[in-house]
PARO-474979 format. One record per residue: x, y, z of N, C-alpha, C, O in turn. Coordinates in steps of 0.02 Angstrom, whole numbers, padded with zeros to 5 digits. Example, Ala and Ser with C-alpha at 12.3 -4.5 7.8 and 13.67 -1.06 7.14 Angstrom:
BEGIN
{atom {00660,-00284,00390},{00615,-00225,00390},{00660,-00165,00390},{00712,-00166,00423}}
{atom {00642,-00112,00354},{00684,-00053,00357},{00645,00002,00394},{00670,00057,00402}}
//
This chain:
BEGIN
{atom {04505,03122,-04468},{04455,03101,-04519},{04497,03109,-04583},{04531,03155,-04605}}
{atom {04486,03056,-04602},{04511,03071,-04695},{04446,03094,-04753},{04404,03050,-04757}}
{atom {04437,03139,-04784},{04404,03146,-04815},{04400,03144,-04892},{04447,03171,-04923}}
{atom {04354,03119,-04924},{04369,03108,-04988},{04287,03087,-05038},{04236,03054,-05030}}
{atom {04317,03130,-05090},{04250,03142,-05129},{04173,03142,-05101},{04127,03103,-05113}}
{atom {04175,03185,-05069},{04123,03227,-05006},{04099,03168,-04955},{04038,03171,-04947}}
{atom {04133,03108,-04914},{04145,03054,-04878},{04175,03089,-04822},{04206,03141,-04829}}
{atom {04167,03066,-04776},{04219,03091,-04725},{04201,03017,-04680},{04148,02995,-04659}}
{atom {04294,02986,-04676},{04279,02921,-04670},{04331,02933,-04589},{04370,02980,-04577}}
{atom {04313,02869,-04541},{04356,02880,-04490},{04413,02861,-04482},{04419,02800,-04490}}
{atom {04443,02878,-04473},{04538,02867,-04459},{04564,02811,-04389},{04526,02789,-04346}}
{atom {04630,02798,-04393},{04653,02798,-04324},{04639,02829,-04267},{04619,02815,-04210}}
{atom {04650,02863,-04290},{04638,02928,-04230},{04555,02936,-04178},{04542,02949,-04119}}
{atom {04507,02917,-04256},{04444,02944,-04226},{04438,02868,-04172},{04433,02872,-04111}}
{atom {04439,02812,-04207},{04433,02752,-04166},{04479,02753,-04123},{04482,02693,-04110}}
{atom {04509,02772,-04099},{04568,02765,-04040},{04500,02819,-03979},{04472,02791,-03932}}
{atom {04488,02894,-03996},{04448,02915,-03969},{04403,02896,-03933},{04402,02900,-03871}}
{atom {04336,02859,-03989},{04283,02815,-03974},{04294,02757,-03938},{04253,02742,-03895}}
{atom {04354,02714,-03950},{04366,02671,-03920},{04376,02672,-03833},{04356,02626,-03797}}
{atom {04426,02759,-03798},{04430,02810,-03732},{04377,02804,-03724},{04359,02764,-03680}}
{atom {04324,02845,-03764},{04266,02839,-03745},{04221,02791,-03692},{04196,02803,-03638}}
{atom {04223,02721,-03743},{04197,02658,-03710},{04228,02651,-03655},{04200,02648,-03600}}
{atom {04291,02649,-03664},{04348,02643,-03607},{04318,02648,-03541},{04310,02606,-03497}}
{atom {04304,02715,-03546},{04316,02753,-03504},{04243,02757,-03476},{04242,02765,-03415}}
{atom {04171,02752,-03513},{04111,02732,-03490},{04112,02669,-03469},{04077,02655,-03420}}
{atom {04147,02626,-03496},{04143,02535,-03481},{04166,02525,-03407},{04150,02476,-03373}}
{atom {04210,02582,-03385},{04249,02571,-03326},{04209,02589,-03249},{04211,02566,-03192}}
{atom {04169,02650,-03288},{04114,02672,-03234},{04065,02626,-03224},{04053,02610,-03166}}
{atom {04026,02595,-03280},{04017,02527,-03280},{04024,02458,-03231},{03979,02418,-03220}}
{atom {04080,02455,-03209},{04113,02404,-03174},{04126,02346,-03221},{04129,02288,-03200}}
{atom {04138,02365,-03305},{04142,02302,-03344},{04209,02345,-03422},{04202,02360,-03481}}
{atom {04278,02349,-03362},{04315,02375,-03398},{04328,02360,-03449},{04316,02300,-03445}}
{atom {04353,02372,-03522},{04396,02377,-03572},{04451,02369,-03587},{04482,02421,-03597}}
{atom {04490,02306,-03597},{04560,02318,-03615},{04587,02387,-03650},{04544,02426,-03672}}
{atom {04637,02399,-03654},{04662,02452,-03690},{04662,02458,-03767},{04669,02409,-03803}}
{atom {04657,02503,-03783},{04693,02518,-03871},{04719,02489,-03879},{04705,02440,-03914}}
{atom {04789,02502,-03842},{04849,02454,-03877},{04862,02388,-03891},{04912,02361,-03914}}
{atom {04776,02354,-03862},{04794,02248,-03868},{04711,02264,-03912},{04660,02234,-03897}}
{atom {04716,02306,-03954},{04674,02301,-04017},{04709,02248,-04051},{04765,02234,-04031}}
{atom {04678,02209,-04113},{04716,02177,-04162},{04721,02267,-04219},{04672,02299,-04237}}
{atom {04775,02278,-04229},{04802,02347,-04265},{04769,02302,-04340},{04713,02298,-04366}}
{atom {04811,02285,-04350},{04809,02239,-04417},{04716,02259,-04433},{04701,02303,-04474}}
{atom {04677,02231,-04405},{04608,02258,-04403},{04562,02312,-04425},{04523,02322,-04471}}
{atom {04594,02360,-04346},{04607,02416,-04364},{04614,02472,-04434},{04583,02519,-04457}}
{atom {04681,02431,-04453},{04674,02477,-04525},{04623,02451,-04580},{04601,02480,-04629}}
{atom {04612,02389,-04555},{04557,02362,-04613},{04485,02393,-04605},{04445,02388,-04651}}
{atom {04471,02423,-04548},{04420,02453,-04526},{04431,02539,-04562},{04390,02582,-04576}}
{atom {04478,02538,-04567},{04497,02639,-04589},{04482,02638,-04657},{04457,02681,-04695}}
{atom {04505,02565,-04668},{04520,02575,-04782},{04447,02525,-04804},{04423,02542,-04859}}
{atom {04412,02471,-04770},{04341,02429,-04802},{04316,02484,-04829},{04307,02474,-04889}}
{atom {04300,02540,-04813},{04234,02592,-04841},{04263,02612,-04892},{04243,02591,-04946}}
{atom {04313,02651,-04890},{04356,02659,-04958},{04381,02608,-05014},{04415,02628,-05061}}
{atom {04362,02541,-05006},{04394,02507,-05060},{04365,02527,-05121},{04308,02547,-05135}}
{atom {04420,02515,-05158},{04384,02510,-05232},{04392,02447,-05279},{04442,02412,-05281}}
{atom {04351,02441,-05307},{04345,02380,-05357},{04379,02406,-05430},{04386,02466,-05423}}
{atom {04395,02393,-05472},{04397,02394,-05548},{04396,02478,-05548},{04390,02491,-05608}}
{atom {04400,02528,-05518},{04399,02607,-05522},{04345,02609,-05477},{04322,02621,-05533}}
{atom {04308,02609,-05442},{04228,02605,-05415},{04215,02577,-05363},{04233,02519,-05356}}
{atom {04178,02614,-05305},{04189,02596,-05251},{04154,02549,-05249},{04105,02543,-05285}}
{atom {04179,02494,-05194},{04162,02439,-05175},{04085,02454,-05141},{04036,02422,-05158}}
{atom {04083,02493,-05104},{04034,02503,-05065},{04005,02572,-05069},{04014,02603,-05016}}
{atom {03970,02606,-05118},{03963,02659,-05164},{03916,02715,-05134},{03923,02773,-05152}}
{atom {03859,02694,-05082},{03822,02719,-05047},{03831,02731,-04967},{03846,02690,-04924}}
{atom {03821,02788,-04962},{03827,02819,-04837},{03807,02756,-04824},{03836,02732,-04776}}
{atom {03760,02715,-04857},{03719,02651,-04804},{03780,02598,-04824},{03794,02557,-04781}}
{atom {03807,02596,-04872},{03841,02537,-04897},{03915,02545,-04846},{03947,02502,-04816}}
{atom {03920,02606,-04853},{03974,02619,-04790},{03964,02585,-04753},{03974,02524,-04754}}
{atom {03933,02633,-04692},{03901,02615,-04644},{03895,02530,-04632},{03932,02502,-04592}}
{atom {03846,02493,-04670},{03838,02447,-04653},{03903,02395,-04639},{03916,02357,-04593}}
{atom {03949,02419,-04724},{04030,02369,-04676},{04078,02389,-04604},{04110,02363,-04559}}
{atom {04055,02458,-04633},{04098,02480,-04521},{04054,02442,-04481},{04090,02412,-04441}}
{atom {03984,02425,-04470},{03965,02395,-04413},{03984,02328,-04434},{03983,02287,-04388}}
{atom {04004,02303,-04495},{03988,02219,-04485},{04064,02196,-04468},{04085,02145,-04441}}
{atom {04105,02266,-04501},{04187,02275,-04479},{04214,02248,-04395},{04250,02200,-04379}}
{atom {04187,02291,-04362},{04192,02298,-04305},{04153,02237,-04270},{04174,02206,-04222}}
{atom {04127,02233,-04283},{04056,02170,-04242},{04090,02098,-04241},{04109,02062,-04194}}
{atom {04093,02091,-04323},{04102,02021,-04321},{04193,02003,-04343},{04211,01947,-04361}}
{atom {04233,02055,-04338},{04308,02053,-04344},{04345,02039,-04269},{04403,02020,-04261}}
{atom {04298,02052,-04218},{04317,02076,-04130},{04388,02082,-04145},{04428,02036,-04141}}
{atom {04400,02136,-04160},{04456,02201,-04151},{04471,02200,-04106},{04525,02171,-04096}}
{atom {04441,02227,-04057},{04472,02213,-03993},{04442,02179,-03928},{04380,02177,-03932}}
{atom {04465,02154,-03874},{04450,02119,-03847},{04394,02110,-03778},{04392,02061,-03740}}
{atom {04364,02153,-03776},{04307,02172,-03768},{04259,02214,-03762},{04262,02247,-03710}}
{atom {04204,02228,-03803},{04167,02271,-03808},{04157,02305,-03889},{04155,02363,-03909}}
{atom {04154,02234,-03926},{04155,02229,-04004},{04098,02260,-04021},{04102,02302,-04066}}
{atom {04048,02251,-03998},{03972,02252,-04004},{03976,02325,-03972},{04014,02350,-04014}}
{atom {03972,02342,-03958},{03970,02424,-03901},{04007,02460,-03973},{03982,02500,-04012}}
{atom {04082,02426,-03973},{04145,02480,-04010},{04082,02507,-04101},{04069,02560,-04129}}
{atom {04062,02423,-04116},{04029,02440,-04188},{03982,02478,-04200},{03980,02508,-04253}}
{atom {03917,02488,-04138},{03886,02541,-04124},{03921,02599,-04134},{03906,02631,-04184}}
{atom {03963,02621,-04098},{03987,02669,-04098},{04002,02713,-04157},{03986,02772,-04168}}
{atom {04036,02668,-04193},{04099,02695,-04252},{04040,02687,-04296},{04069,02681,-04351}}
{atom {03959,02682,-04313},{03942,02662,-04352},{03894,02749,-04336},{03884,02780,-04389}}
{atom {03876,02774,-04291},{03861,02796,-04263},{03910,02859,-04283},{03878,02901,-04315}}
{atom {03952,02871,-04276},{04010,02908,-04241},{04018,02927,-04342},{04022,02984,-04365}}
{atom {04017,02881,-04371},{04037,02858,-04448},{03982,02913,-04493},{03997,02943,-04545}}
{atom {03910,02915,-04455},{03865,02942,-04519},{03871,03010,-04478},{03865,03060,-04514}}
{atom {03882,03026,-04402},{03873,03091,-04402},{03918,03160,-04437},{03903,03219,-04444}}
{atom {03982,03117,-04453},{04028,03163,-04507},{04019,03156,-04552},{04056,03176,-04597}}
{atom {03954,03116,-04563},{03937,03115,-04631},{03869,03175,-04637},{03842,03185,-04691}}
{atom {03853,03201,-04589},{03798,03247,-04558},{03742,03212,-04570},{03698,03243,-04599}}
{atom {03727,03133,-04549},{03666,03125,-04543},{03665,03078,-04481},{03718,03070,-04451}}
{atom {03603,03044,-04457},{03632,02992,-04408},{03568,02903,-04413},{03572,02865,-04461}}
{atom {03531,02895,-04368},{03512,02844,-04380},{03435,02868,-04328},{03434,02901,-04276}}
{atom {03383,02841,-04361},{03310,02863,-04331},{03298,02786,-04277},{03319,02741,-04314}}
{atom {03285,02765,-04238},{03314,02708,-04188},{03304,02705,-04126},{03348,02744,-04106}}
{atom {03292,02696,-04105},{03283,02676,-04019},{03354,02641,-04012},{03395,02612,-04048}}
{atom {03345,02661,-03944},{03465,02627,-03909},{03426,02567,-03904},{03462,02530,-03937}}
{atom {03378,02531,-03887},{03363,02471,-03906},{03381,02427,-03962},{03422,02383,-03974}}
{atom {03335,02456,-03990},{03333,02415,-04089},{03410,02413,-04098},{03445,02362,-04106}}
{atom {03433,02485,-04095},{03514,02483,-04129},{03564,02433,-04071},{03615,02404,-04090}}
{atom {03539,02429,-03997},{03572,02361,-03970},{03546,02289,-04004},{03586,02244,-04015}}
{atom {03493,02284,-04015},{03454,02224,-04033},{03516,02193,-04116},{03552,02143,-04120}}
{atom {03505,02241,-04159},{03538,02248,-04215},{03610,02223,-04206},{03623,02180,-04248}}
{atom {03664,02237,-04162},{03707,02246,-04142},{03752,02173,-04113},{03811,02156,-04111}}
{atom {03663,02136,-04087},{03651,02057,-04053},{03627,02024,-04104},{03623,01965,-04089}}
{atom {03612,02033,-04150},{03589,02010,-04204},{03634,01986,-04242},{03643,01926,-04252}}
{atom {03672,02039,-04268},{03733,02054,-04310},{03775,01989,-04268},{03778,01934,-04296}}
{atom {03811,01999,-04194},{03862,01967,-04193},{03838,01890,-04167},{03857,01850,-04125}}
{atom {03792,01893,-04213},{03758,01810,-04181},{03725,01784,-04253},{03685,01737,-04248}}
{atom {03744,01817,-04340},{03750,01774,-04393},{03823,01740,-04391},{03864,01733,-04346}}
{atom {03824,01719,-04474},{03879,01663,-04484},{03910,01696,-04508},{03868,01739,-04523}}
{atom {03976,01723,-04535},{04000,01756,-04571},{04001,01706,-04640},{04027,01733,-04690}}
{atom {03988,01672,-04645},{03994,01633,-04710},{03922,01675,-04754},{03923,01686,-04815}}
{atom {03862,01696,-04708},{03808,01708,-04749},{03826,01782,-04744},{03777,01814,-04725}}
{atom {03903,01837,-04760},{03908,01891,-04777},{03880,01929,-04823},{03869,01988,-04813}}
{atom {03860,01891,-04895},{03834,01935,-04933},{03735,01949,-04918},{03702,01999,-04931}}
{atom {03715,01893,-04890},{03634,01911,-04869},{03638,01952,-04811},{03587,01985,-04803}}
{atom {03683,01960,-04768},{03688,01997,-04684},{03685,02076,-04744},{03642,02117,-04760}}
{atom {03761,02061,-04764},{03772,02139,-04796},{03689,02178,-04819},{03658,02223,-04793}}
{atom {03677,02140,-04872},{03621,02175,-04889},{03570,02194,-04823},{03568,02254,-04808}}
{atom {03538,02159,-04791},{03533,02145,-04741},{03533,02211,-04702},{03487,02240,-04674}}
{atom {03610,02229,-04707},{03607,02290,-04665},{03610,02338,-04681},{03610,02385,-04641}}
{atom {03613,02346,-04760},{03631,02406,-04800},{03564,02425,-04795},{03554,02483,-04775}}
{atom {03502,02380,-04811},{03432,02393,-04801},{03409,02426,-04742},{03366,02470,-04745}}
{atom {03436,02406,-04688},{03408,02424,-04631},{03459,02502,-04607},{03449,02552,-04574}}
{atom {03500,02482,-04635},{03516,02569,-04610},{03487,02622,-04680},{03471,02675,-04654}}
{atom {03479,02625,-04736},{03472,02640,-04764},{03398,02664,-04739},{03391,02724,-04723}}
{atom {03333,02611,-04735},{03272,02638,-04709},{03285,02689,-04623},{03242,02726,-04598}}
{atom {03335,02678,-04602},{03333,02726,-04527},{03373,02793,-04535},{03371,02839,-04494}}
{atom {03412,02795,-04596},{03455,02868,-04603},{03384,02931,-04593},{03327,02936,-04615}}
{atom {03434,02975,-04542},{03426,03027,-04551},{03457,03099,-04551},{03516,03096,-04532}}
{atom {03437,03162,-04566},{03477,03217,-04576},{03486,03246,-04514},{03433,03265,-04488}}
{atom {03546,03257,-04477},{03540,03291,-04433},{03573,03380,-04406},{03572,03416,-04356}}
{atom {03601,03381,-04480},{03599,03433,-04475},{03583,03486,-04470},{03616,03537,-04478}}
{atom {03504,03476,-04448},{03460,03527,-04441},{03419,03519,-04381},{03367,03551,-04368}}
{atom {03440,03483,-04352},{03427,03477,-04285},{03470,03497,-04237},{03528,03478,-04241}}
{atom {03443,03552,-04167},{03459,03594,-04150},{03545,03556,-04091},{03544,03496,-04077}}
{atom {03587,03588,-04075},{03640,03545,-04042},{03618,03489,-04013},{03621,03430,-04032}}
{atom {03601,03510,-03975},{03567,03446,-03914},{03529,03378,-03903},{03523,03337,-03858}}
{atom {03493,03389,-04005},{03470,03337,-03997},{03507,03284,-04079},{03475,03239,-04106}}
{atom {03568,03304,-04099},{03600,03264,-04147},{03597,03184,-04091},{03585,03170,-04033}}
{atom {03618,03149,-04160},{03600,03074,-04123},{03670,03053,-04084},{03672,03025,-04029}}
{atom {03740,03077,-04133},{03814,03053,-04083},{03855,03110,-04084},{03876,03110,-04142}}
{atom {03880,03162,-04052},{03916,03196,-04077},{04011,03189,-04068},{04036,03176,-04014}}
{atom {04041,03197,-04114},{04122,03186,-04101},{04138,03197,-04078},{04146,03257,-04073}}
{atom {04163,03153,-04032},{04219,03140,-03964},{04257,03185,-03983},{04254,03212,-04038}}
{atom {04317,03203,-03917},{04334,03266,-03939},{04430,03198,-03953},{04482,03222,-03976}}
//
């Protein structure tokens, strides 16, 4: 985990852990996910750095919702992994929010629909898609720090 100005970011090891958990679950479901070693590692590095980007000394993604939205978008649209990108995008989004003491107040079905919607959008429409994702994330943020341990939206992976 990389910490900067009160934000907690995903690092390469977090992404590797998320992928390992997804791989284990997917294998039990009969749909193996190729090993992390087969990921596009340049794009994994981009995933780690993108939410921290700066333009002219200011955060390119200054709010939590913007950072979360770009993480969700990056994994989903860059096809970083050989399989499981929509699931990885969802898990990375949730873990990032959990690291920052919040979560999403959405049903699993709504989250799945949003990941599927995103996968089917045109990358050429990035500004519009980004705006819609930021608005969606911001409108569904919740504070999980006050919830009992077993009710948090997603627990950090080992």
